[in-house]
PyMOL Python script that loads the backbone (N, CA, C, O; Angstrom):
from pymol import cmd

cmd.read_pdbstr("""\
ATOM      1  N   MET A   1      -7.243  10.417  -0.825  1.00  0.00           N
ATOM      2  CA  MET A   1      -8.536   9.712   0.078  1.00  0.00           C
ATOM      3  C   MET A   1      -9.794   9.954  -0.826  1.00  0.00           C
ATOM      4  O   MET A   1      -9.913  10.934  -1.561  1.00  0.00           O
ATOM      5  N   ASP A   2     -10.592   9.090  -0.708  1.00  0.00           N
ATOM      6  CA  ASP A   2     -11.795   9.080  -1.504  1.00  0.00           C
ATOM      7  C   ASP A   2     -13.018   9.647  -0.527  1.00  0.00           C
ATOM      8  O   ASP A   2     -13.359   9.069   0.505  1.00  0.00           O
ATOM      9  N   ALA A   3     -13.554  10.734  -0.967  1.00  0.00           N
ATOM     10  CA  ALA A   3     -14.636  11.452  -0.113  1.00  0.00           C
ATOM     11  C   ALA A   3     -15.790  10.576  -0.096  1.00  0.00           C
ATOM     12  O   ALA A   3     -16.526  10.668   0.886  1.00  0.00           O
ATOM     13  N   GLU A   4     -16.079   9.750  -0.997  1.00  0.00           N
ATOM     14  CA  GLU A   4     -17.301   8.928  -0.988  1.00  0.00           C
ATOM     15  C   GLU A   4     -17.371   7.528  -0.032  1.00  0.00           C
ATOM     16  O   GLU A   4     -18.398   6.904   0.237  1.00  0.00           O
ATOM     17  N   GLN A   5     -15.992   7.210   0.404  1.00  0.00           N
ATOM     18  CA  GLN A   5     -15.934   6.103   1.214  1.00  0.00           C
ATOM     19  C   GLN A   5     -15.459   6.472   2.407  1.00  0.00           C
ATOM     20  O   GLN A   5     -14.658   7.406   2.416  1.00  0.00           O
ATOM     21  N   PRO A   6     -15.815   5.869   3.608  1.00  0.00           N
ATOM     22  CA  PRO A   6     -15.598   6.175   5.007  1.00  0.00           C
ATOM     23  C   PRO A   6     -13.919   5.873   5.043  1.00  0.00           C
ATOM     24  O   PRO A   6     -13.340   5.112   4.268  1.00  0.00           O
ATOM     25  N   PRO A   7     -13.416   6.495   5.906  1.00  0.00           N
ATOM     26  CA  PRO A   7     -11.975   6.267   6.263  1.00  0.00           C
ATOM     27  C   PRO A   7     -11.631   4.802   6.852  1.00  0.00           C
ATOM     28  O   PRO A   7     -12.460   4.141   7.478  1.00  0.00           O
ATOM     29  N   HIS A   8     -10.508   4.434   6.621  1.00  0.00           N
ATOM     30  CA  HIS A   8     -10.168   2.919   7.014  1.00  0.00           C
ATOM     31  C   HIS A   8      -9.941   3.082   8.575  1.00  0.00           C
ATOM     32  O   HIS A   8      -9.423   4.112   9.006  1.00  0.00           O
ATOM     33  N   ASP A   9     -10.296   2.153   9.335  1.00  0.00           N
ATOM     34  CA  ASP A   9     -10.097   2.120  10.701  1.00  0.00           C
ATOM     35  C   ASP A   9      -8.981   1.241  11.294  1.00  0.00           C
ATOM     36  O   ASP A   9      -8.555   1.317  12.447  1.00  0.00           O
ATOM     37  N   LYS A  10      -8.527   0.301  10.224  1.00  0.00           N
ATOM     38  CA  LYS A  10      -7.398  -0.476  10.463  1.00  0.00           C
ATOM     39  C   LYS A  10      -6.419  -0.451   9.476  1.00  0.00           C
ATOM     40  O   LYS A  10      -6.700  -0.241   8.296  1.00  0.00           O
ATOM     41  N   VAL A  11      -5.109  -0.683   9.939  1.00  0.00           N
ATOM     42  CA  VAL A  11      -3.975  -0.616   8.845  1.00  0.00           C
ATOM     43  C   VAL A  11      -4.207  -1.602   7.757  1.00  0.00           C
ATOM     44  O   VAL A  11      -3.899  -1.222   6.627  1.00  0.00           O
ATOM     45  N   ALA A  12      -4.667  -2.730   7.883  1.00  0.00           N
ATOM     46  CA  ALA A  12      -5.099  -3.805   6.953  1.00  0.00           C
ATOM     47  C   ALA A  12      -5.921  -3.198   5.864  1.00  0.00           C
ATOM     48  O   ALA A  12      -5.576  -3.384   4.697  1.00  0.00           O
ATOM     49  N   GLY A  13      -6.923  -2.525   6.132  1.00  0.00           N
ATOM     50  CA  GLY A  13      -7.680  -1.774   5.129  1.00  0.00           C
ATOM     51  C   GLY A  13      -6.859  -0.904   4.420  1.00  0.00           C
ATOM     52  O   GLY A  13      -6.882  -1.020   3.194  1.00  0.00           O
ATOM     53  N   MET A  14      -6.053   0.043   4.975  1.00  0.00           N
ATOM     54  CA  MET A  14      -5.248   1.020   4.354  1.00  0.00           C
ATOM     55  C   MET A  14      -4.371   0.097   3.080  1.00  0.00           C
ATOM     56  O   MET A  14      -4.317   0.356   1.878  1.00  0.00           O
ATOM     57  N   VAL A  15      -3.782  -0.959   3.779  1.00  0.00           N
ATOM     58  CA  VAL A  15      -2.881  -1.579   2.780  1.00  0.00           C
ATOM     59  C   VAL A  15      -3.554  -2.228   1.718  1.00  0.00           C
ATOM     60  O   VAL A  15      -3.028  -2.303   0.608  1.00  0.00           O
ATOM     61  N   ALA A  16      -4.784  -2.751   1.984  1.00  0.00           N
ATOM     62  CA  ALA A  16      -5.610  -3.490   0.625  1.00  0.00           C
ATOM     63  C   ALA A  16      -5.797  -2.425  -0.034  1.00  0.00           C
ATOM     64  O   ALA A  16      -5.507  -2.560  -1.222  1.00  0.00           O
ATOM     65  N   TYR A  17      -6.274  -1.119   0.339  1.00  0.00           N
ATOM     66  CA  TYR A  17      -6.745  -0.054  -0.702  1.00  0.00           C
ATOM     67  C   TYR A  17      -5.513   0.527  -1.429  1.00  0.00           C
ATOM     68  O   TYR A  17      -5.565   0.783  -2.632  1.00  0.00           O
ATOM     69  N   ASP A  18      -4.281   0.755  -0.603  1.00  0.00           N
ATOM     70  CA  ASP A  18      -3.195   1.507  -1.145  1.00  0.00           C
ATOM     71  C   ASP A  18      -2.499   0.544  -2.312  1.00  0.00           C
ATOM     72  O   ASP A  18      -2.056   0.980  -3.374  1.00  0.00           O
ATOM     73  N   THR A  19      -2.493  -0.738  -1.937  1.00  0.00           N
ATOM     74  CA  THR A  19      -1.900  -1.730  -2.784  1.00  0.00           C
ATOM     75  C   THR A  19      -2.598  -1.688  -4.188  1.00  0.00           C
ATOM     76  O   THR A  19      -1.946  -1.681  -5.232  1.00  0.00           O
ATOM     77  N   THR A  20      -4.024  -1.660  -4.141  1.00  0.00           N
ATOM     78  CA  THR A  20      -4.745  -1.691  -5.272  1.00  0.00           C
ATOM     79  C   THR A  20      -4.493  -0.620  -6.130  1.00  0.00           C
ATOM     80  O   THR A  20      -4.415  -0.814  -7.343  1.00  0.00           O
ATOM     81  N   ALA A  21      -4.342   0.618  -5.581  1.00  0.00           N
ATOM     82  CA  ALA A  21      -4.034   1.832  -6.186  1.00  0.00           C
ATOM     83  C   ALA A  21      -2.852   1.720  -6.758  1.00  0.00           C
ATOM     84  O   ALA A  21      -2.723   2.015  -7.946  1.00  0.00           O
ATOM     85  N   ILE A  22      -1.819   1.284  -6.020  1.00  0.00           N
ATOM     86  CA  ILE A  22      -0.335   1.318  -6.721  1.00  0.00           C
ATOM     87  C   ILE A  22      -0.387   0.473  -7.832  1.00  0.00           C
ATOM     88  O   ILE A  22       0.097   0.797  -8.916  1.00  0.00           O
ATOM     89  N   ARG A  23      -1.012  -0.722  -7.599  1.00  0.00           N
ATOM     90  CA  ARG A  23      -1.152  -1.696  -8.921  1.00  0.00           C
ATOM     91  C   ARG A  23      -1.966  -1.243 -10.160  1.00  0.00           C
ATOM     92  O   ARG A  23      -1.783  -1.693 -11.291  1.00  0.00           O
ATOM     93  N   ALA A  24      -2.898  -0.292  -9.822  1.00  0.00           N
ATOM     94  CA  ALA A  24      -3.577   0.344 -10.769  1.00  0.00           C
ATOM     95  C   ALA A  24      -2.771   1.187 -11.677  1.00  0.00           C
ATOM     96  O   ALA A  24      -2.946   1.203 -12.895  1.00  0.00           O
ATOM     97  N   ALA A  25      -1.770   1.976 -10.973  1.00  0.00           N
ATOM     98  CA  ALA A  25      -0.918   2.775 -11.606  1.00  0.00           C
ATOM     99  C   ALA A  25       0.184   2.305 -12.325  1.00  0.00           C
ATOM    100  O   ALA A  25       0.523   2.731 -13.429  1.00  0.00           O
ATOM    101  N   GLN A  26       0.786   1.350 -11.638  1.00  0.00           N
ATOM    102  CA  GLN A  26       2.040   0.405 -12.085  1.00  0.00           C
ATOM    103  C   GLN A  26       1.777  -1.138 -11.595  1.00  0.00           C
ATOM    104  O   GLN A  26       1.916  -1.490 -10.424  1.00  0.00           O
ATOM    105  N   PRO A  27       1.422  -1.911 -12.547  1.00  0.00           N
ATOM    106  CA  PRO A  27       0.990  -3.227 -12.246  1.00  0.00           C
ATOM    107  C   PRO A  27       2.117  -4.144 -11.696  1.00  0.00           C
ATOM    108  O   PRO A  27       1.912  -4.988 -10.824  1.00  0.00           O
ATOM    109  N   HIS A  28       3.330  -3.911 -12.275  1.00  0.00           N
ATOM    110  CA  HIS A  28       4.407  -4.642 -11.626  1.00  0.00           C
ATOM    111  C   HIS A  28       5.570  -3.807 -11.334  1.00  0.00           C
ATOM    112  O   HIS A  28       5.763  -2.748 -11.931  1.00  0.00           O
ATOM    113  N   GLY A  29       6.409  -4.296 -10.358  1.00  0.00           N
ATOM    114  CA  GLY A  29       7.482  -3.659  -9.646  1.00  0.00           C
ATOM    115  C   GLY A  29       8.601  -3.741 -10.896  1.00  0.00           C
ATOM    116  O   GLY A  29       8.426  -4.230 -12.013  1.00  0.00           O
ATOM    117  N   PRO A  30       9.758  -3.132 -10.371  1.00  0.00           N
ATOM    118  CA  PRO A  30      10.124  -2.760  -9.012  1.00  0.00           C
ATOM    119  C   PRO A  30       9.460  -1.681  -8.425  1.00  0.00           C
ATOM    120  O   PRO A  30       9.203  -0.714  -9.142  1.00  0.00           O
ATOM    121  N   TYR A  31       9.139  -1.676  -7.257  1.00  0.00           N
ATOM    122  CA  TYR A  31       8.444  -0.697  -6.487  1.00  0.00           C
ATOM    123  C   TYR A  31       9.600  -0.145  -5.556  1.00  0.00           C
ATOM    124  O   TYR A  31      10.533  -0.839  -5.152  1.00  0.00           O
ATOM    125  N   ALA A  32       9.401   1.290  -5.248  1.00  0.00           N
ATOM    126  CA  ALA A  32      10.250   2.145  -4.239  1.00  0.00           C
ATOM    127  C   ALA A  32       9.301   2.653  -3.385  1.00  0.00           C
ATOM    128  O   ALA A  32       8.597   3.524  -3.896  1.00  0.00           O
ATOM    129  N   LEU A  33       9.006   2.303  -1.951  1.00  0.00           N
ATOM    130  CA  LEU A  33       7.873   2.951  -1.069  1.00  0.00           C
ATOM    131  C   LEU A  33       8.663   3.529   0.060  1.00  0.00           C
ATOM    132  O   LEU A  33       9.640   2.928   0.506  1.00  0.00           O
ATOM    133  N   CYS A  34       8.216   4.823   0.593  1.00  0.00           N
ATOM    134  CA  CYS A  34       8.663   5.213   1.684  1.00  0.00           C
ATOM    135  C   CYS A  34       7.626   5.784   2.494  1.00  0.00           C
ATOM    136  O   CYS A  34       6.484   5.890   2.048  1.00  0.00           O
ATOM    137  N   GLY A  35       7.962   6.196   3.757  1.00  0.00           N
ATOM    138  CA  GLY A  35       6.972   6.887   4.594  1.00  0.00           C
ATOM    139  C   GLY A  35       7.387   7.465   5.725  1.00  0.00           C
ATOM    140  O   GLY A  35       8.490   7.032   6.061  1.00  0.00           O
ATOM    141  N   TYR A  36       6.925   8.303   6.475  1.00  0.00           N
ATOM    142  CA  TYR A  36       7.320   8.771   7.859  1.00  0.00           C
ATOM    143  C   TYR A  36       6.370   8.676   8.685  1.00  0.00           C
ATOM    144  O   TYR A  36       5.179   8.879   8.449  1.00  0.00           O
ATOM    145  N   SER A  37       6.904   8.330   9.787  1.00  0.00           N
ATOM    146  CA  SER A  37       6.085   7.887  11.112  1.00  0.00           C
ATOM    147  C   SER A  37       4.769   6.967  11.024  1.00  0.00           C
ATOM    148  O   SER A  37       5.013   5.783  10.788  1.00  0.00           O
ATOM    149  N   PHE A  38       3.734   7.230  11.139  1.00  0.00           N
ATOM    150  CA  PHE A  38       2.816   6.319  10.854  1.00  0.00           C
ATOM    151  C   PHE A  38       2.781   5.817   9.359  1.00  0.00           C
ATOM    152  O   PHE A  38       2.465   4.667   9.055  1.00  0.00           O
ATOM    153  N   GLY A  39       3.129   6.772   8.482  1.00  0.00           N
ATOM    154  CA  GLY A  39       3.171   6.367   7.019  1.00  0.00           C
ATOM    155  C   GLY A  39       4.155   5.399   6.710  1.00  0.00           C
ATOM    156  O   GLY A  39       4.045   4.633   5.753  1.00  0.00           O
ATOM    157  N   GLY A  40       5.287   5.412   7.632  1.00  0.00           N
ATOM    158  CA  GLY A  40       6.294   4.248   7.386  1.00  0.00           C
ATOM    159  C   GLY A  40       5.800   2.822   7.810  1.00  0.00           C
ATOM    160  O   GLY A  40       6.221   1.817   7.236  1.00  0.00           O
ATOM    161  N   LEU A  41       4.974   2.773   8.742  1.00  0.00           N
ATOM    162  CA  LEU A  41       4.112   1.661   9.020  1.00  0.00           C
ATOM    163  C   LEU A  41       3.459   0.999   7.903  1.00  0.00           C
ATOM    164  O   LEU A  41       3.514  -0.205   7.652  1.00  0.00           O
ATOM    165  N   VAL A  42       2.768   1.993   7.188  1.00  0.00           N
ATOM    166  CA  VAL A  42       1.717   1.430   6.236  1.00  0.00           C
ATOM    167  C   VAL A  42       2.771   1.011   4.827  1.00  0.00           C
ATOM    168  O   VAL A  42       2.603   0.025   4.110  1.00  0.00           O
ATOM    169  N   ALA A  43       3.846   2.026   4.681  1.00  0.00           N
ATOM    170  CA  ALA A  43       4.641   1.556   3.759  1.00  0.00           C
ATOM    171  C   ALA A  43       5.155   0.205   3.845  1.00  0.00           C
ATOM    172  O   ALA A  43       5.235  -0.533   2.863  1.00  0.00           O
ATOM    173  N   LEU A  44       5.506  -0.123   5.029  1.00  0.00           N
ATOM    174  CA  LEU A  44       6.275  -1.418   5.348  1.00  0.00           C
ATOM    175  C   LEU A  44       5.184  -2.573   5.077  1.00  0.00           C
ATOM    176  O   LEU A  44       5.522  -3.542   4.396  1.00  0.00           O
ATOM    177  N   ALA A  45       4.116  -2.500   5.505  1.00  0.00           N
ATOM    178  CA  ALA A  45       2.918  -3.405   5.350  1.00  0.00           C
ATOM    179  C   ALA A  45       2.768  -3.658   3.771  1.00  0.00           C
ATOM    180  O   ALA A  45       2.813  -4.786   3.281  1.00  0.00           O
ATOM    181  N   ILE A  46       2.592  -2.521   3.058  1.00  0.00           N
ATOM    182  CA  ILE A  46       2.450  -2.525   1.525  1.00  0.00           C
ATOM    183  C   ILE A  46       3.585  -3.301   0.967  1.00  0.00           C
ATOM    184  O   ILE A  46       3.323  -4.174   0.140  1.00  0.00           O
ATOM    185  N   ALA A  47       4.836  -3.085   1.325  1.00  0.00           N
ATOM    186  CA  ALA A  47       5.963  -3.651   0.916  1.00  0.00           C
ATOM    187  C   ALA A  47       5.904  -5.023   1.150  1.00  0.00           C
ATOM    188  O   ALA A  47       6.163  -5.841   0.268  1.00  0.00           O
ATOM    189  N   ARG A  48       5.559  -5.345   2.354  1.00  0.00           N
ATOM    190  CA  ARG A  48       5.404  -7.116   2.750  1.00  0.00           C
ATOM    191  C   ARG A  48       4.478  -7.589   1.775  1.00  0.00           C
ATOM    192  O   ARG A  48       4.769  -8.559   1.076  1.00  0.00           O
ATOM    193  N   GLN A  49       3.259  -6.920   1.650  1.00  0.00           N
ATOM    194  CA  GLN A  49       2.101  -7.403   0.765  1.00  0.00           C
ATOM    195  C   GLN A  49       2.625  -7.536  -0.614  1.00  0.00           C
ATOM    196  O   GLN A  49       2.502  -8.652  -1.120  1.00  0.00           O
ATOM    197  N   LEU A  50       3.140  -6.681  -1.258  1.00  0.00           N
ATOM    198  CA  LEU A  50       3.800  -6.703  -2.611  1.00  0.00           C
ATOM    199  C   LEU A  50       4.680  -7.885  -2.677  1.00  0.00           C
ATOM    200  O   LEU A  50       4.478  -8.739  -3.540  1.00  0.00           O
ATOM    201  N   SER A  51       5.617  -7.992  -1.849  1.00  0.00           N
ATOM    202  CA  SER A  51       6.595  -9.047  -1.731  1.00  0.00           C
ATOM    203  C   SER A  51       6.274 -10.301  -1.876  1.00  0.00           C
ATOM    204  O   SER A  51       6.777 -11.072  -2.693  1.00  0.00           O
ATOM    205  N   GLN A  52       5.049 -10.657  -0.741  1.00  0.00           N
ATOM    206  CA  GLN A  52       4.411 -11.921  -0.843  1.00  0.00           C
ATOM    207  C   GLN A  52       3.677 -12.298  -2.173  1.00  0.00           C
ATOM    208  O   GLN A  52       3.436 -13.467  -2.471  1.00  0.00           O
ATOM    209  N   GLU A  53       3.336 -11.217  -2.956  1.00  0.00           N
ATOM    210  CA  GLU A  53       2.747 -11.461  -4.193  1.00  0.00           C
ATOM    211  C   GLU A  53       3.965 -11.632  -5.365  1.00  0.00           C
ATOM    212  O   GLU A  53       3.817 -11.666  -6.586  1.00  0.00           O
ATOM    213  N   GLY A  54       5.004 -11.710  -4.713  1.00  0.00           N
ATOM    214  CA  GLY A  54       6.203 -11.974  -5.741  1.00  0.00           C
ATOM    215  C   GLY A  54       6.832 -10.718  -6.440  1.00  0.00           C
ATOM    216  O   GLY A  54       7.657 -10.851  -7.343  1.00  0.00           O
ATOM    217  N   GLU A  55       6.435  -9.564  -6.014  1.00  0.00           N
ATOM    218  CA  GLU A  55       6.992  -8.212  -6.670  1.00  0.00           C
ATOM    219  C   GLU A  55       8.220  -8.014  -6.178  1.00  0.00           C
ATOM    220  O   GLU A  55       8.573  -8.457  -5.085  1.00  0.00           O
ATOM    221  N   ARG A  56       8.972  -7.322  -6.966  1.00  0.00           N
ATOM    222  CA  ARG A  56      10.290  -6.796  -6.511  1.00  0.00           C
ATOM    223  C   ARG A  56      10.265  -5.413  -6.004  1.00  0.00           C
ATOM    224  O   ARG A  56       9.713  -4.531  -6.662  1.00  0.00           O
ATOM    225  N   LEU A  57      10.962  -5.117  -4.613  1.00  0.00           N
ATOM    226  CA  LEU A  57      10.984  -3.862  -4.184  1.00  0.00           C
ATOM    227  C   LEU A  57      12.230  -3.178  -4.158  1.00  0.00           C
ATOM    228  O   LEU A  57      12.286  -2.013  -3.766  1.00  0.00           O
TER     229      LEU A  57
END
""", "prot")
cmd.dss("prot")
cmd.show_as("cartoon", "prot")
cmd.util.cbc("prot")
cmd.orient("prot")
């Protein structure tokens, strides 16, 4: 979490932020994502976003 930015109030905001962070660390896949409970929902949404961008998961 970035203490200088307010927390996200929607899953879409989390997905956009996290996808950008993932791509900064590793620009291209394959990616392996996982999550538990709410984190699973976010991981699934990130996986869908990356897949739509043509990345392998």
